[in-house]
N, C-alpha and C positions, 0 to 999 in steps of 0.2 A: 524814602527820606534818607538823606545822607548825614550821618552823625557828625563827621568832621566839619561839614559846611555849616551846620547849626552853631557849632562851637566857635568857628573862626569867622564865618561870613557875617554874623550879626551878634557881636559880643553884648549888645544891650538888650537882647531878647531874654525874657525871663520865662523859664519853663516850670511847669508844675511837676510834682514828684511823679505823677502818673505818666506825663509826657517823657520825662527823663528815663524812667524804667522801660517804657515801650520802645523809645528810640534806641536805648542801649541793647535791649533784647533783639531788635531787628538788626542792629549793627553786628552783634555777635554771631547771629545765625547766618547772615549773609557773608561775613568776612572769614569765618573759620569753617573749613569743610568737615564732613563726617570723618572722624578719626578714632583710632584705637588708643585707649589709655589703660595703663597697668597700675595696680595698687592693691592694698589690703582692705578687705571688707570690715567695717565696724558699724555698730548700732543698726544692724539689719532689723527692719520691722515689716511684717506682712499684715496688711489691713484686710478687713472683711471684704472690701471691694476687689481684692485680689492683687492690688498694686503693691510693689516692693519699694521701700525707702531705705537708703543706707548711705554711709559715707565711704569714700574711697581715699585711702591715705598712704603716705609713705613716711619716711623719717622726718621730713621737713614741712609737709603741708597736707591738707585734706580738702576734698570737694564733695558737696552734696550730690546725690544721684537719685533718680527715680526710674523704675522699670515697670511699665504699665502691664496690666493683666493680659491684654490681647497680644503682648509680645513675650512675656515670661512663660506663657503656657507651652512654648516650644522648647524650653530648656528641660532636658531629661535628667538633671541631677539637682541636688539640693545645696544651694550656697549657704555658708555659715560664716559667722564672725571669725576673723583671723585668717580666712582663706585668701591666697594670692590669686587674683583674677585679672582678666583683660576684658574691657568693655568697648563695644563699638557705639559711639555716642555723638550727639549733637550738643555743642556748647550753647547754652541759653541762659535766660534770666527769668526767675519766677517773679512776675511783676508785682503781685500784691505785697510781697515782703521785701522785694529787691534782693533776693538771694541768688547768687551765682550758682548754677547747677548744671549737671549733665543729664540730658534725656537719653537713656540707654536704649539702643535698638536690640542688642543681643549681648550675651556674656559667655565667656569660656574660661576654663581654668588656665592659669598662667602656665606657659610652656607649650600649650596646644598650637600656638602659632608656629613654633619651630617644628612641631610634629607634622602639621599640615604641609609646611614647606618641604620637609624631608620626604613626606609622602608624595607630593607632586614631582619633586626632583627625581626620585627613584622610578615613579610611574613613567615619566618622560623618557628616562634612560632605557628602561626595559621595553617600552613601546618602540623606540628607535631600533632596538636590537632585534625586534620581530617576535618577542615573546607573547605579544597579544594578538598576533596575526591569526585570523580564523582558519587560514589554510593549514596551519600547524596543529589545529585541534584534532584530537583523536575521537572517533565516534564511539559512543557507548555501546556495549554488546546488547543485542536485543534480548537474549536469554542468558544472563550470567550464571555460571556454575558455582561461583563462590564470591562473596563480597568481603572486602577488607575495610575496617573502620579505623581511622587514625584520629585519636582524641584522648583526652584524659579518662581514666577508667572510673572516676567517681563523679562524673558530671551528669546533669539532667539531660544534656544534649544526647549523650550516649543512650540513656534510657528511652528517650523519644525515638531515636533512630531504631533501636532494637525492637521496640513495641510496634513501630510502623512496619518493619520488615516481617515481624511475626504475623501481623494482621494481613499483609499483602501476599506473602509467600513463605509460609511457615516451614517448608522443607528446604529452603535455601540456606546453605551453610554460611556462617559468618566468622571471620577472624578479626580480633581486636589487636591493634598495634598501639599499646599505651604510650603516651607522650605528655610532656608538660605543655600547657596551652597558654600560660601566663607567667611572666617574670623574665629576668635577664637571660636565663639559659634556655627559655622555651623555644626560641627560633632554631637553635642548633638541635634541640631534642626533636622538633617536628621534622627537620630535614633528615635527621638520622632515621626516624621511623619510616619516612617515605623511601629512603634508600634500602632499608631492611626489607620492606614489603616488595620492592622491585627485585631485590636479589633472590628472595625466596620464591617469587613468581607463583604464589599460590592462588591468587585472585584474578578475576577478569576485570574488576573495576574497584577503585578505592574511593571511600568517602572521607573527606577532610572536614571535620566539623567542630564547632564550639558554640556555646550559648551566647546570648547577648551580653553587652558590656560597653564601657566607655572606650574611647579611642586608645587610651593607655592600656586597657585590659586586652584589647585586640591587637596591640602593636606587634606581637610576635609574628602575625600573619602578614605584616608589612615589611618584613626584613628580606633583603636580597637573597640570603642563603636559602630561604624557604621557596622563593620564586624560582630560583635556579633548580632546586630539587624537583619541583613540580614539572618544570619544562623538560627536564631530563628523564622523567618517568616514562617508560614504555607502556605502562598500564594507564588507561584513562582514569582521570581524577575528577570527582564531583566535589565542589566546595559548597559547604553549607555553614557559613560563619556568621554568627550574630543574628540580628533581625533583618527584615526586608530592606530597611533604609541603610544598613551598614554595608560599606564597600571596603574591601581590603585589596592589597596587591595580589594576594593569592587568588581572589575571585577573578581577576583579569587574566591571570596566567592559566588557571585551571581549564580543563577541557569543557566543563559545563559548570555554570554558577547557579546555585539554588538560593532562594531568599532566606530559607531557614534549614536547620538540620533535618527536620521532618520532611521538608520538600526534597532535600537531597536524597533521602532514602526512597522517596517515591520515584525520583528520576532514575535511580540506579536499579530498581527492581520492577518486576511486572506484577500486576494485580491478578491473583489467581481467579477472582470472580470475573474480571474482564476477559481473561483468557478462556475461562470456561464458557462464557457467553459467546465469544468469537468462535470457539470450536463447535458449539451448538449450532450457530448460524451457518458455518461451513458444512457441517454434517447435513443440515437441512437442504442447503444448496446442492451438495453432491447428490443427495437422495432425489431431489427434484430433477436434476439433469439426467441421472441414470434412468429414472422412471420414464422420463420423456424419450430417451433414446430407445428403451425397451419397447415402449408403445409404438414409436415410429417404425422399429424393426418388425414388430408384429403386423403393423398395417402393410408394410412392404411385402411380407410373406403372404398376406391375404391377397394382395394385388397380383403377385406372381403366381400364386396357386390358381387364381381365377383365369389367368392367361394360359397356364400350362394345360396341354391336352395329352391325356394318357395314350400311349402307343396303341392299345387295344381299341380305343375309341377312334383313333385316326384310321386304323385298318378297316373298321366297320364303315366309316364314311367313304373310304376309297372303294370298298366292295360294293356299296350302294351305287356309287358313281359308275363303276364298271358294269353293274347290272343294267343301269339306265342306258349306257352306251350300247350294250348288247341288244336291249329291246329296240333301241333306235335303229340298229343295224338290221334286225329281223323285219321290222316294219318297212324299212326302205327296200329290202329284198323282195318282200311280198308285193309291194307297190309296183316295183319294176316288172315282176312276173305278170301281174294282172294287166299292166300296161301293154306288155308284149302280146299277151293272149288276146286282148281286145284288138290290137292291131292285126294279129293273125286272122282273127275272125272277120275283120273288115276286109282284108285281102281275099279271104275265101268267098265272102259274099260278092265282092266285085268280080271275082273270077267266075263264079257261077252265073252271075248276071251277064257276063260277056260271052258265055259259052266258049270257053277257051279250049285249046287242045289238051285234052285230059292227060294223055300220056306225057306230053311235054310239061304240062303244069305239074303233074305228079312228080316228075323227075326234078323239076325246078323247086317244087315244095320240099322234096326230100333233101335237095342240096341246101336250101335255105334253113330247113330244120336242123340239118347237120351243123351248118354255120352258127345257127342260133345256139345250139347246145354247146358248141365249142366256145363261143363268146361267153355264154352263161357260165360254163365251167371255169374259164379263165377269170371271169369277174368274181365268181364265188371263191376261187382259190386265192385271188388277191385280197378279198375281204377276210378270208380265213387267216392268211398270213399276217395281215394287219391286226386281227384280233389276237392271234398268238403273241405277236410282238408287244401288244399292250398288256397282255397277261404277264409276259416276262418282266416288263417294266414295273408292273404292279407288284409282282413277287419280289423284285429288288427293293421296293420301298417298304416291304414288310420287315420290321425289326426282328421278327422271329427267324426269318431267313438268314439275316446277318449273323444272328447268334448261332444258327445251325452250322455256319461255315467256320466256327471256332472263335468268333469274336465275343466280347463281353461288354457289359455296361457297368461303369463304376459310379457309386453314389457316396455322398458324405453321410454321416450319421443323422443329418437333418433332411435326408432324402433329396438332396440337391445333386444333379448330374455333374460329375467332374470331367471337364474337357481340357484342363490345363494343369500341369504339375505345380504351377504357382498357387493353385487353390488348396494345396496340401502342405503340411509341415510334418517333419519327423515326429512320430509319437501320436499322430492323428489316427483315428479308427475309421475304416471305410467298409462299404458293402459292395460286393461284386456279383452281378447277375449273369448267369450263363444260359445256354439254350434250355437246360433242364436244371432248375434249382439255383441257389445262390449261396454265398459265404461271406463272412466278415474277416477283415485282416487289419493289421497295424502297419503304418508307414514307418519304415526304418531309414529311408533315404530318398531324396527327390533330386531330379536332374532336369534343368531347364533348357534342354537342347533338343 
């Protein structure tokens, strides 16, 4: 419904009071946007329902206001009569009484608008200058040797930080750099404390902290001088300012932002219980790995020991093989003699049967017997030479024969035969076996050529 059209389009229409108030309310709410209004609080009343009713006035006028409970619960300060405030409100009309009023969405103390504007302006400036760039952030030391705390010496925030550090790492040294954290000169004092800490270079990490408060209380941490001092610090700085919902320029410039002073202490230090647990886990892991390697080495030793044949056993095996070859040779020789004898007998029988010339046959027999004995002697000599050659080869395979010629066998202290100088290091102890006896020696130098 358009209020002007009712008034001008039909001058003869008569409205009821309810229609008038409803139309006026709609016109006000549709025509006037959400806006900020500044004034002084008067006649503030808080009802059991939680709603706040008050008037907002200046030197020449006043207007009724209402701030409902579901909206005023987010205001973290207590308004009082006489306070200068700024309200974000909808212009409306309370229909039952026809009262012109403001339905307040939120409220802030007067002057905060300028503070927020200054905050955003400085934030934009420093962001463009690169002070918020994550690439410029310095990493916190994993195990700081000493921690510095920049704060007021009589604040609860300092006590919280000290108690947290004492609980997490009681042996960690702490240096306090006292400074003002509120007031006109606080920003310069904070910047000076940061510079002093950097000049003294006593700490691995600095904690810049303060307890909660209003934006005015925390304003020192929104000053450019503090931001520049934080950015210039070669020591990593952790900011723990106010509550989790509080953000300051110092938080954006700091190398690490913590939601509270206690959280800042937790970020800057290591928990001894956690470290103890991690060390215990690492110890158990190293123990398991070492035990596994030892067990694997023991298994390898067993396998190699099973494969290794002692030289004495090898000689016995070769002696048995030589005896078997000798028996084979003797049996072959006997078989050949028997074969020749049977053949000779056959010839004799055939000779007898044919009634040969005895004298001629005797001479022939003697000749053949002589030839046989000569062939037999040559064959036997050949077999004997072969047997001697095999005996010589066998004697060459005998480790004891090698030792008799002046050679020796070198073992490690684990009874492993050493075949390469790379198996030894200076300072190792070795065993040397000779043809008769053995000795132990220390390695003083190795040469790999």
